[in-house]
N, C-alpha and C positions, 0 to 999 in steps of 0.2 A: 689922460695924457694930453699934453699940449701938442698942437699940430706940428710944431718944429721937431719935437721929439719923435713923433710918429714918422715924419718924412726922413729924419736923420737915420733911422734904423731900417729903412726900406731898401730891400735888395735891388730893386729896379733903378734906384737913384744913387747907387753906391759910387758910381764914377762921375756923377754930376758935380760941377764946380760950385764952390760956396755961394757965389753971386746968383747963379741959376737956381740953386736950392732955396735961397732966400725968396726968389721970385715965386717958386712953387708954394712955399709956406704962405706967402701973401695972398694967394688965391684959394688956399685950402679952406674948406667949410667943414667944421666938426659935425659929425652925425652920430647919433646913438640909435642902435638898431636892436630891437627886442627879439629874443629867440622866437623863431617861427615866421618872422617877417619876410615877405617876398620883396627883394630889392628891385628886380626887373624880370621881365619875361623875354623869351626868345623873340627876336624881331622888333623889340622896343627900340626907339632911338637911344643911342648910347648917351648916358648922363654924364660920363666922364670917367676918371680913374678913381677907384676906391682903394685906399691904403688902410690896412687893418692895424690898429694899435693894440687892442686886446679883443679876445673872443675868436669866433670862427665862422666863416661863411662857406657855403657849399655852392659850387657851380656845376650845373648838371644839364643833361639833355633828356627829353622825353620822347620815346619811340611812339609810333602810331598805335601800338598795342597798349600804351599807357605805362609801360615799364620805364623807369628812369635809370640813368647811369651817371655816377659822380665823376666828373672830369677833373675837378680840382678842389682841394680844401685849402682855403686861404686863411692862414693864421697870422699872428703878429709878425710884422715886418714884410708881409706879402701884399700883393695887389690883385684886384680883379677888374674886368672890363677894360684893361689896358690895351689889349690887342684891338678891340673895336674902336677905342678912342684914337689910337695912333694910326689905325688903318682907315678911319673915317667910314665905318659901315655900322649897320644896326647890331644890337647885341646878338651873338650867335648861339646863346644858350640862356638858361634860367639861372638866377642866383637867389639863394635864400640864406638867412642867418640861422645857424643851428646852435649857437651859444650867444648869450647877450654880448653885443659887440660895440666897441667904441672905435670909430674910424674917422678918416677925413675923406672928403670928396673933392677932387680937382676937376671943376666943371669943364665940360668938353670945349665950349667956345673959348674959354680963357686959356686952356692948354694949347689950342690951335694958334692963338695969338702969340703965345710964348715961342712955339716952334717956328712960326713964320719970322720972328724977330731974332732968333738965336740959333744959328746953325751949329754951334758947338754943342748946345743942348741936344739937338737932333742926333748928333754923332754919339754923344754919351748915352742917350737912351737906346740907340742901336746896339751898343755894347750890352746894356742891361737886357734887351730883348734877345740877344744872342744867348745869354745865360739861360733865359726862359726856354728857348728852343732846345738847348742842351738838356734841360730838365725833362722836357716832353719826350725827347729821344730816349732818355734813360727809362722813362715810364713805359714806353713802347717795348723797349728791350726787356724790361721786367716781365711784361705780360707774355711775351713770346718765348723768352729764354729761361726765366727763373721760375722755380716752383713756389708754392705758397710761402714756405719759410723764407726763401730768398727775397721775395717781394716785401714781406713784412719786415725782415731784417734791414733791408735797404731804407725803407721808409722810417724806421725807428732811428737809424743812424743819422739820416738827414735832419729829422726833427730834434735830435738831441745835440747836434753840433753846437759847441760853444756855450752850452747851458748846463754844464756839470752833469751831463747824462740824463737830465730830467726830460720827460716826454709827456705832454698832455694830449691825449687822444680824444676824439669826439665822444660825448656821453652816449650817443646812439652809434654803436660800433658798426651798424649796418651801412652807414655812409662811408666809413673807411673800407669796409669789405667791398662795396661797389667800386670805389676808387681803385682798389687793387685787383679788381675782377675776380673776387673770391665770394663764396657764400658766407653768410654770417657764422654758420656753424664751423666752417673750415677756419675762419679767422680766430674764433674763440679757442678752438683746439690748438691752433698753432701758438697763440699767445701763452696758453697753459703749458705747452711743451717747452717753450723758451724760458718760462719762469721756473719750471721744475728742473731744467738743466743748469740754472744759475746764471743765465745770460741776461736776465731781466728780473726786476723786482717791482712789486705793486704795493701801493699804499692808498690811503683815502684821497690823496691829491693827484694821483696819476701813476706813472711808471718811471723807473730809472734804469738806464742801461748800465749793468754791473760788470759786464765783460765785453767791452767794445771790440777787442781783437777777435774773440771767438764769434761775436755777432757779425763782424766783417767777413770772416771766413764763410759763415752761412750765407751772407748776401752774395758772395762771390762763387758760391757753389762748391767750395772746397772743404767745407766743414761737415760735421755729422748731419745726417738727415733728421728732420723733426716733423 
């Protein structure tokens, strides 16, 4: 994908005006990241904002015990390292590529130059970051208030929005399980129950949400238990 197309579909830049979006495209550096590549480590200097075109990256923390927890799965149209870049601090977590990924990097120094020169861009990015905070609040709500089926249902609905119900999940489902604070076994059982109930279908390329209204009821905790 061309950098302009990747930036155009990015949620963080949805409110950015065309002239400022063109300025972002001008500084964008295409990067190809192979599955398994470590993009950065916790406390590394922030390289800038990564915008995913195709593929999937995992952002995670590692506990002193060595156990890791997936904070975010960045797929097409999503970003990572944006908070560190806009906040001017080191990377707060690790990032690795779990599917071959094509992305663009908006280098930190050049992003700072654009922000210093364009206050409207700053305001538009604040709106984008507000949406990101809203997403994180929803994730916390999931962990505290929703059961396994509710968490998974909400994730599936978010991932399938605007794409004809198609959902591509990580090939290594343990990463999604970690992100949803579930065990891999619980995630697999819940997926199977949603498929058996006719809410979800699976084929060689991924999953399709077949009954979004029923899946929404499960996400909201008012549907049948699975």
